[in-house]
Backbone as CSV, one residue per row, in Angstrom:
resi,resn,N_x,N_y,N_z,CA_x,CA_y,CA_z,C_x,C_y,C_z
1,UNK,-1.749,9.770,-23.585,-0.833,10.248,-22.567,0.512,9.539,-22.775
2,UNK,1.582,10.299,-22.912,2.901,9.702,-23.103,3.488,9.258,-21.769
3,UNK,4.553,8.481,-21.829,5.209,8.057,-20.586,5.754,9.264,-19.829
4,UNK,6.183,10.301,-20.552,6.648,11.516,-19.880,5.508,12.198,-19.139
5,UNK,4.320,12.228,-19.751,3.158,12.818,-19.081,2.787,12.016,-17.838
6,UNK,2.820,10.701,-17.959,2.485,9.835,-16.821,3.464,10.078,-15.679
7,UNK,4.751,10.134,-15.996,5.762,10.380,-14.968,5.603,11.739,-14.310
8,UNK,5.375,12.774,-15.124,5.200,14.121,-14.583,3.949,14.201,-13.717
9,UNK,2.866,13.558,-14.156,1.633,13.557,-13.360,1.862,12.878,-12.014
10,UNK,2.626,11.800,-12.005,2.935,11.118,-10.752,3.722,12.006,-9.803
11,UNK,4.726,12.697,-10.328,5.516,13.599,-9.490,4.646,14.708,-8.918
12,UNK,3.790,15.277,-9.761,2.917,16.353,-9.292,1.900,15.860,-8.270
13,UNK,1.402,14.637,-8.441,0.465,14.078,-7.466,1.147,13.907,-6.109
14,UNK,2.374,13.404,-6.119,3.113,13.257,-4.857,3.298,14.624,-4.216
15,UNK,3.726,15.618,-4.998,3.914,16.964,-4.454,2.618,17.531,-3.884
16,UNK,1.534,17.366,-4.616,0.231,17.868,-4.178,-0.183,17.242,-2.849
17,UNK,-0.058,15.930,-2.766,-0.467,15.233,-1.539,0.412,15.645,-0.355
18,UNK,1.712,15.820,-0.595,2.612,16.268,0.474,2.275,17.695,0.895
19,UNK,2.007,18.559,-0.074,1.682,19.948,0.232,0.416,20.043,1.071
20,UNK,-0.571,19.175,0.792,-1.791,19.156,1.599,-1.505,18.772,3.045
21,UNK,-0.363,18.109,3.274,0.034,17.732,4.630,0.985,18.768,5.245
22,UNK,1.219,19.861,4.525,2.105,20.904,5.025,3.578,20.620,4.792
23,UNK,3.889,19.737,3.846,5.281,19.388,3.552,5.689,19.977,2.206
24,UNK,6.741,20.770,2.208,7.238,21.390,0.988,8.154,20.437,0.238
25,UNK,8.086,20.507,-1.088,8.965,19.690,-1.925,9.269,20.447,-3.207
26,UNK,10.325,20.006,-3.879,10.715,20.621,-5.144,11.037,19.533,-6.149
27,UNK,10.600,19.739,-7.395,10.928,18.810,-8.482,12.312,19.137,-9.002
28,UNK,13.057,18.092,-9.338,14.362,18.268,-9.958,14.227,17.975,-11.445
29,UNK,14.879,18.766,-12.264,14.780,18.573,-13.707,15.910,17.713,-14.253
30,UNK,16.887,17.391,-13.430,17.978,16.528,-13.879,17.521,15.079,-13.873
31,UNK,18.152,14.265,-14.673,17.818,12.840,-14.719,18.851,12.072,-13.901
32,UNK,18.855,12.342,-12.592,19.888,11.782,-11.722,19.383,10.646,-10.844
33,UNK,18.133,10.241,-11.035,17.569,9.212,-10.172,16.858,9.785,-8.964
34,UNK,16.811,11.106,-8.879,16.075,11.790,-7.816,15.081,12.720,-8.501
35,UNK,13.802,12.562,-8.178,12.755,13.369,-8.806,12.295,14.528,-7.934
36,UNK,12.257,14.292,-6.623,11.792,15.314,-5.684,12.740,15.405,-4.500
37,UNK,12.775,16.583,-3.916,13.448,16.772,-2.638,12.384,17.304,-1.688
38,UNK,12.193,16.607,-0.582,11.171,16.977,0.400,11.874,17.543,1.624
39,UNK,11.406,18.684,2.088,11.992,19.317,3.263,11.263,18.842,4.512
40,UNK,12.035,18.317,5.461,11.474,17.884,6.739,11.545,19.041,7.725
41,UNK,10.409,19.591,8.147,10.442,20.715,9.077,10.966,20.333,10.459
42,UNK,10.829,19.083,10.832,11.271,18.640,12.152,12.786,18.528,12.228
43,UNK,13.380,17.899,11.214,14.829,17.688,11.230,15.585,18.765,10.465
44,UNK,14.863,19.626,9.748,15.463,20.675,8.919,16.425,20.075,7.895
45,UNK,16.058,18.912,7.363,16.879,18.252,6.353,16.045,17.957,5.115
46,UNK,16.763,17.799,4.006,16.120,17.443,2.744,16.196,15.936,2.550
47,UNK,15.100,15.347,2.082,15.022,13.906,1.839,14.719,13.720,0.356
48,UNK,15.507,12.861,-0.292,15.361,12.659,-1.734,14.353,11.556,-2.032
49,UNK,13.604,11.748,-3.127,12.532,10.823,-3.505,12.623,10.523,-5.002
50,UNK,12.537,9.248,-5.346,12.356,8.863,-6.744,10.904,8.432,-6.897
51,UNK,10.230,8.954,-7.921,8.818,8.668,-8.157,8.695,7.749,-9.368
52,UNK,7.960,6.653,-9.191,7.663,5.726,-10.281,6.149,5.662,-10.416
53,UNK,5.662,5.788,-11.647,4.223,5.933,-11.873,3.725,4.972,-12.941
54,UNK,2.560,4.397,-12.688,1.831,3.654,-13.719,0.468,4.317,-13.880
55,UNK,-0.074,4.161,-15.058,-1.373,4.777,-15.334,-2.503,4.042,-14.631
56,UNK,-2.470,2.698,-14.698,-3.552,1.896,-14.125,-3.075,0.462,-13.940
57,UNK,-3.799,-0.319,-13.146,-3.460,-1.745,-13.031,-3.634,-2.441,-14.381
58,UNK,-2.817,-3.462,-14.604,-2.898,-4.261,-15.831,-2.878,-5.739,-15.458
59,UNK,-3.362,-6.608,-16.331,-3.346,-8.043,-16.027,-1.906,-8.558,-15.889
60,UNK,-1.630,-9.243,-14.802,-0.297,-9.811,-14.581,0.020,-10.805,-15.688
61,UNK,1.188,-10.672,-16.277,1.575,-11.571,-17.352,0.733,-11.420,-18.605
62,UNK,-0.070,-10.362,-18.676,-0.916,-10.128,-19.838,-2.290,-10.763,-19.759
63,UNK,-2.461,-11.778,-18.889,-3.759,-12.472,-18.807,-4.209,-12.751,-17.378
64,UNK,-3.367,-12.444,-16.405,-3.679,-12.796,-15.024,-4.539,-11.764,-14.317
65,UNK,-4.525,-11.846,-13.007,-5.270,-10.891,-12.183,-4.615,-9.519,-12.285
66,UNK,-5.402,-8.481,-11.997,-4.882,-7.121,-12.101,-3.772,-6.889,-11.086
67,UNK,-2.730,-6.213,-11.561,-1.573,-5.919,-10.725,-0.990,-4.573,-11.141
68,UNK,-0.192,-4.012,-10.253,0.575,-2.803,-10.551,2.030,-3.105,-10.229
69,UNK,2.940,-2.516,-10.986,4.350,-2.789,-10.742,5.244,-1.694,-11.285
70,UNK,6.395,-1.559,-10.647,7.343,-0.513,-10.993,8.751,-1.087,-10.985
71,UNK,9.545,-0.711,-11.972,10.961,-1.065,-12.008,11.759,0.067,-11.381
72,UNK,12.794,-0.291,-10.650,13.684,0.720,-10.087,15.084,0.128,-9.977
73,UNK,16.111,0.978,-9.983,17.477,0.460,-9.926,17.805,-0.103,-8.548
74,UNK,18.599,-1.177,-8.550,19.025,-1.777,-7.285,19.763,-0.749,-6.429
75,UNK,20.582,0.062,-7.073,21.331,1.086,-6.333,20.557,2.408,-6.331
76,UNK,19.334,2.333,-5.872,18.449,3.497,-5.807,19.185,4.659,-5.144
77,UNK,19.280,5.775,-5.839,20.023,6.927,-5.316,19.209,7.732,-4.311
78,UNK,17.903,7.664,-4.446,17.026,8.414,-3.547,16.853,7.665,-2.230
79,UNK,16.506,8.393,-1.202,16.261,7.787,0.108,14.894,7.117,0.175
80,UNK,13.956,7.614,-0.627,12.579,7.122,-0.600,12.121,6.846,-2.031
81,UNK,11.399,5.739,-2.203,10.762,5.418,-3.481,9.269,5.672,-3.324
82,UNK,8.721,6.521,-4.192,7.276,6.766,-4.217,6.708,6.031,-5.419
83,UNK,5.686,5.218,-5.194,5.013,4.523,-6.284,3.606,5.100,-6.417
84,UNK,3.186,5.296,-7.668,1.933,5.993,-7.941,1.095,5.185,-8.923
85,UNK,-0.222,5.126,-8.654,-1.195,4.602,-9.613,-2.135,5.766,-9.929
86,UNK,-1.994,6.317,-11.130,-2.762,7.514,-11.488,-4.262,7.291,-11.479
87,UNK,-4.728,6.142,-11.968,-6.173,5.905,-12.046,-6.831,5.908,-10.673
88,UNK,-6.058,5.652,-9.639,-6.584,5.646,-8.273,-6.174,6.891,-7.491
89,UNK,-5.344,7.754,-8.103,-4.776,8.910,-7.393,-4.164,8.475,-6.068
90,UNK,-3.435,7.377,-6.098,-2.887,6.802,-4.868,-1.367,6.771,-4.926
91,UNK,-0.755,7.001,-3.755,0.703,7.049,-3.629,1.125,6.212,-2.432
92,UNK,2.181,5.427,-2.612,2.795,4.650,-1.536,4.240,5.084,-1.420
93,UNK,4.768,5.124,-0.200,6.154,5.516,0.048,6.908,4.371,0.709
94,UNK,8.128,4.128,0.223,8.983,3.066,0.751,10.390,3.611,0.951
95,UNK,11.011,3.273,2.070,12.430,3.581,2.191,13.173,2.718,1.179
96,UNK,14.403,3.067,0.904,15.201,2.291,-0.042,15.275,0.833,0.404
97,UNK,15.515,0.604,1.689,15.612,-0.772,2.198,14.290,-1.520,2.082
98,UNK,13.182,-0.843,2.362,11.871,-1.484,2.215,11.617,-1.885,0.766
99,UNK,11.882,-0.963,-0.150,11.638,-1.238,-1.572,12.484,-2.413,-2.049
100,UNK,13.751,-2.431,-1.671,14.627,-3.530,-2.080,14.166,-4.850,-1.478
101,UNK,13.719,-4.821,-0.230,13.270,-6.040,0.438,11.967,-6.590,-0.112
102,UNK,11.080,-5.705,-0.562,9.779,-6.134,-1.079,9.797,-6.475,-2.562
103,UNK,10.811,-6.024,-3.278,10.883,-6.279,-4.724,10.967,-7.778,-4.973
104,UNK,10.067,-8.273,-5.804,9.999,-9.711,-6.056,10.883,-10.144,-7.208
105,UNK,11.275,-9.234,-8.066,12.099,-9.606,-9.215,13.383,-8.793,-9.211
106,UNK,14.490,-9.472,-9.514,15.799,-8.817,-9.583,16.454,-9.247,-10.890
107,UNK,16.950,-8.294,-11.662,17.585,-8.642,-12.934,19.101,-8.564,-12.808
108,UNK,19.779,-9.196,-13.747,21.237,-9.138,-13.789,21.731,-7.753,-14.186
109,UNK,20.849,-6.933,-14.704,21.222,-5.583,-15.139,21.047,-4.540,-14.037
110,UNK,20.882,-4.977,-12.807,20.790,-4.041,-11.700,19.425,-3.426,-11.479
111,UNK,18.382,-4.059,-12.013,17.029,-3.535,-11.825,16.231,-4.460,-10.916
112,UNK,15.305,-3.877,-10.212,14.365,-4.624,-9.378,12.954,-4.253,-9.802
113,UNK,12.019,-5.135,-9.465,10.606,-4.857,-9.768,9.780,-5.101,-8.518
114,UNK,9.120,-4.056,-8.109,8.183,-4.119,-6.990,6.789,-4.157,-7.596
115,UNK,6.023,-5.174,-7.256,4.660,-5.250,-7.783,3.749,-5.898,-6.756
116,UNK,2.466,-5.642,-6.936,1.470,-6.316,-6.109,0.162,-6.423,-6.879
117,UNK,-0.639,-7.361,-6.406,-1.957,-7.587,-6.999,-2.959,-6.667,-6.322
118,UNK,-3.916,-6.177,-7.095,-4.902,-5.239,-6.555,-6.156,-5.928,-6.036
119,UNK,-6.331,-7.200,-6.333,-7.499,-7.973,-5.891,-7.399,-8.231,-4.388
120,UNK,-8.312,-7.657,-3.580,-8.220,-7.837,-2.127,-8.525,-9.261,-1.674
121,UNK,-9.107,-10.077,-2.536,-9.492,-11.434,-2.143,-8.493,-12.490,-2.600
122,UNK,-7.418,-12.066,-3.217,-6.390,-12.994,-3.663,-5.709,-13.623,-2.453
123,UNK,-5.611,-14.941,-2.446,-4.957,-15.634,-1.331,-3.473,-15.299,-1.323
124,UNK,-2.922,-15.176,-0.121,-1.508,-14.854,0.025,-0.912,-15.727,1.109
125,UNK,0.278,-16.207,0.865,0.968,-17.002,1.867,2.335,-16.428,2.150
126,UNK,2.624,-16.139,3.396,3.916,-15.585,3.796,4.239,-14.284,3.055
127,UNK,3.212,-13.499,2.722,3.432,-12.216,2.073,3.613,-12.271,0.571
128,UNK,3.569,-13.475,-0.023,3.715,-13.585,-1.482,2.593,-14.428,-2.029
129,UNK,1.926,-14.045,-3.070,2.220,-12.798,-3.757,1.789,-11.600,-2.920
130,UNK,2.464,-10.505,-3.121,2.150,-9.282,-2.407,0.819,-8.738,-2.921
131,UNK,-0.010,-8.297,-1.981,-1.307,-7.708,-2.323,-1.315,-6.245,-1.915
132,UNK,-2.169,-5.481,-2.530,-2.244,-4.060,-2.207,-2.517,-3.848,-0.718
133,UNK,-3.320,-4.702,-0.125,-3.611,-4.579,1.306,-2.353,-4.751,2.156
134,UNK,-1.361,-5.481,1.639,-0.122,-5.715,2.386,0.727,-4.455,2.519
135,UNK,0.486,-3.465,1.676,1.281,-2.233,1.718,0.432,-1.038,2.185
136,UNK,-0.629,-1.336,2.916,-1.528,-0.302,3.429,-0.774,0.745,4.250
137,UNK,0.143,0.299,5.095,0.878,1.235,5.947,1.853,2.108,5.167
138,UNK,2.089,1.771,3.905,2.978,2.571,3.067,2.238,3.649,2.284
139,UNK,0.902,3.679,2.393,0.161,4.764,1.745,0.713,6.101,2.228
140,UNK,0.803,7.062,1.333,1.415,8.344,1.666,0.816,8.970,2.918
141,UNK,-0.491,8.954,3.045,-1.140,9.575,4.206,-0.675,8.954,5.518
142,UNK,-0.319,7.679,5.503,0.115,6.983,6.718,1.630,7.044,6.915
143,UNK,2.389,7.019,5.820,3.842,6.906,5.955,4.586,8.241,5.896
144,UNK,4.038,9.238,5.220,4.734,10.524,5.104,5.031,11.171,6.456
145,UNK,4.092,11.143,7.422,4.418,11.757,8.712,5.640,11.122,9.387
146,UNK,5.831,9.823,9.196,6.993,9.151,9.795,8.268,9.436,9.012
147,UNK,8.163,9.494,7.698,9.355,9.663,6.862,9.852,11.104,6.796
148,UNK,8.932,12.059,6.805,9.315,13.441,6.548,9.116,14.386,7.727
149,UNK,8.491,13.935,8.780,8.219,14.853,9.900,9.319,14.828,10.940
Protein backbone atom coordinates (compact mmCIF):
# COMPACT_ATOMS: atom_id res chain seq x y z
CA UNK A 1 0.00 0.00 0.00
CA UNK A 2 1.52 3.34 -1.02
CA UNK A 3 1.32 6.51 1.05
CA UNK A 4 -1.21 7.82 -1.49
CA UNK A 5 -3.38 4.73 -0.94
CA UNK A 6 -3.12 5.14 2.83
CA UNK A 7 -4.12 8.80 2.60
CA UNK A 8 -7.02 8.11 0.25
CA UNK A 9 -8.26 5.26 2.46
CA UNK A 10 -8.20 7.58 5.46
CA UNK A 11 -10.23 10.23 3.65
CA UNK A 12 -12.76 7.65 2.50
CA UNK A 13 -13.04 6.19 6.01
CA UNK A 14 -13.79 9.64 7.43
CA UNK A 15 -16.40 10.22 4.71
CA UNK A 16 -17.97 6.81 5.30
CA UNK A 17 -18.22 7.30 9.05
CA UNK A 18 -19.71 10.79 8.61
CA UNK A 19 -22.20 9.54 6.03
CA UNK A 20 -23.36 6.84 8.47
CA UNK A 21 -24.18 9.72 10.83
CA UNK A 22 -26.16 11.53 8.13
CA UNK A 23 -23.44 14.11 7.41
CA UNK A 24 -22.55 14.87 3.80
CA UNK A 25 -18.98 15.60 2.77
CA UNK A 26 -16.95 16.03 -0.40
CA UNK A 27 -13.32 15.21 -1.16
CA UNK A 28 -11.19 17.94 -2.67
CA UNK A 29 -8.65 16.99 -5.31
CA UNK A 30 -6.49 20.08 -4.85
CA UNK A 31 -3.44 19.94 -2.60
CA UNK A 32 -4.43 23.01 -0.60
CA UNK A 33 -4.29 21.60 2.92
CA UNK A 34 -8.01 20.82 2.90
CA UNK A 35 -9.05 17.24 2.11
CA UNK A 36 -12.78 17.28 2.86
CA UNK A 37 -15.58 19.77 3.16
CA UNK A 38 -18.35 18.69 5.53
CA UNK A 39 -21.79 20.27 5.32
CA UNK A 40 -23.40 21.12 8.64
CA UNK A 41 -27.18 20.75 8.29
CA UNK A 42 -27.80 22.77 11.45
CA UNK A 43 -25.77 25.84 10.54
CA UNK A 44 -26.00 25.38 6.75
CA UNK A 45 -22.25 26.00 6.55
CA UNK A 46 -19.30 24.09 5.17
CA UNK A 47 -16.51 23.04 7.54
CA UNK A 48 -13.06 22.21 6.18
CA UNK A 49 -11.16 19.10 7.28
CA UNK A 50 -7.57 17.96 6.80
CA UNK A 51 -7.17 14.18 7.12
CA UNK A 52 -3.93 12.60 8.33
CA UNK A 53 -3.65 8.82 8.21
CA UNK A 54 -1.30 6.13 9.47
CA UNK A 55 -1.58 2.48 8.60
CA UNK A 56 -0.95 1.10 12.10
CA UNK A 57 0.74 1.87 15.41
CA UNK A 58 4.53 1.62 15.39
CA UNK A 59 7.12 1.44 18.19
CA UNK A 60 7.92 4.94 19.48
CA UNK A 61 11.46 5.86 18.53
CA UNK A 62 11.74 2.55 16.69
CA UNK A 63 11.99 0.45 19.87
CA UNK A 64 9.53 1.87 22.40
CA UNK A 65 5.90 1.23 23.19
CA UNK A 66 3.39 1.31 20.36
CA UNK A 67 2.29 4.78 19.34
CA UNK A 68 0.52 6.59 16.52
CA UNK A 69 1.43 10.05 15.29
CA UNK A 70 0.70 12.56 12.58
CA UNK A 71 2.55 15.63 11.30
CA UNK A 72 0.55 18.70 10.36
CA UNK A 73 1.40 22.31 9.54
CA UNK A 74 1.35 24.87 12.34
CA UNK A 75 -0.77 27.12 10.14
CA UNK A 76 -3.37 24.42 9.53
CA UNK A 77 -5.70 25.78 6.84
CA UNK A 78 -8.57 23.48 7.71
CA UNK A 79 -10.91 24.09 10.62
CA UNK A 80 -10.73 20.47 11.76
CA UNK A 81 -7.91 17.90 11.79
CA UNK A 82 -9.02 14.28 11.38
CA UNK A 83 -6.51 11.63 12.43
CA UNK A 84 -6.96 8.05 11.24
CA UNK A 85 -5.49 4.66 12.16
CA UNK A 86 -6.44 2.31 9.34
CA UNK A 87 -5.67 -0.94 11.18
CA UNK A 88 -8.26 0.02 13.80
CA UNK A 89 -10.71 1.75 11.40
CA UNK A 90 -10.69 4.57 13.94
CA UNK A 91 -10.99 8.33 13.46
CA UNK A 92 -10.43 11.21 15.88
CA UNK A 93 -11.44 14.83 15.23
CA UNK A 94 -9.71 17.92 16.63
CA UNK A 95 -10.36 21.59 16.12
CA UNK A 96 -7.33 23.50 14.89
CA UNK A 97 -6.78 24.92 18.39
CA UNK A 98 -7.09 21.50 20.02
CA UNK A 99 -4.61 19.93 17.60
CA UNK A 100 -2.09 22.73 18.10
CA UNK A 101 -2.47 22.55 21.88
CA UNK A 102 -2.06 18.77 22.05
CA UNK A 103 0.86 18.54 19.61
CA UNK A 104 3.93 17.53 21.58
CA UNK A 105 6.54 18.37 18.96
CA UNK A 106 7.04 21.63 17.07
CA UNK A 107 9.68 22.11 14.37
CA UNK A 108 11.38 25.26 13.14
CA UNK A 109 9.94 24.48 9.71
CA UNK A 110 6.37 25.15 10.80
CA UNK A 111 5.34 21.56 11.45
CA UNK A 112 3.78 20.02 14.53
CA UNK A 113 3.43 16.39 15.57
CA UNK A 114 0.46 15.05 17.43
CA UNK A 115 1.05 11.57 18.81
CA UNK A 116 -0.09 9.27 21.55
CA UNK A 117 0.69 5.87 22.95
CA UNK A 118 -1.82 3.08 22.36
CA UNK A 119 -0.99 1.11 25.54
CA UNK A 120 -3.91 1.75 27.95
CA UNK A 121 -1.75 0.85 30.96
CA UNK A 122 1.03 3.34 30.27
CA UNK A 123 1.44 5.71 33.21
CA UNK A 124 0.67 9.34 32.45
CA UNK A 125 1.32 12.47 34.43
CA UNK A 126 -0.39 15.78 33.70
CA UNK A 127 -1.53 14.45 30.31
CA UNK A 128 1.98 13.58 29.07
CA UNK A 129 2.75 11.33 27.54
CA UNK A 130 -0.58 11.45 25.79
CA UNK A 131 -2.42 8.12 25.70
CA UNK A 132 -5.15 6.99 23.36
CA UNK A 133 -7.58 6.99 26.29
CA UNK A 134 -6.86 10.71 26.76
CA UNK A 135 -8.43 11.50 23.38
CA UNK A 136 -11.53 9.32 23.83
CA UNK A 137 -13.85 12.32 23.53
CA UNK A 138 -12.27 13.16 20.17
CA UNK A 139 -13.39 9.89 18.57
CA UNK A 140 -15.48 10.74 15.52
CA UNK A 141 -18.64 9.15 16.92
CA UNK A 142 -18.42 11.41 19.99
CA UNK A 143 -17.05 14.63 18.49
CA UNK A 144 -18.70 14.86 15.04
CA UNK A 145 -22.15 15.73 16.43
CA UNK A 146 -20.64 18.73 18.25
CA UNK A 147 -18.41 19.86 15.39
CA UNK A 148 -20.73 19.41 12.43
CA UNK A 149 -24.29 19.44 13.76
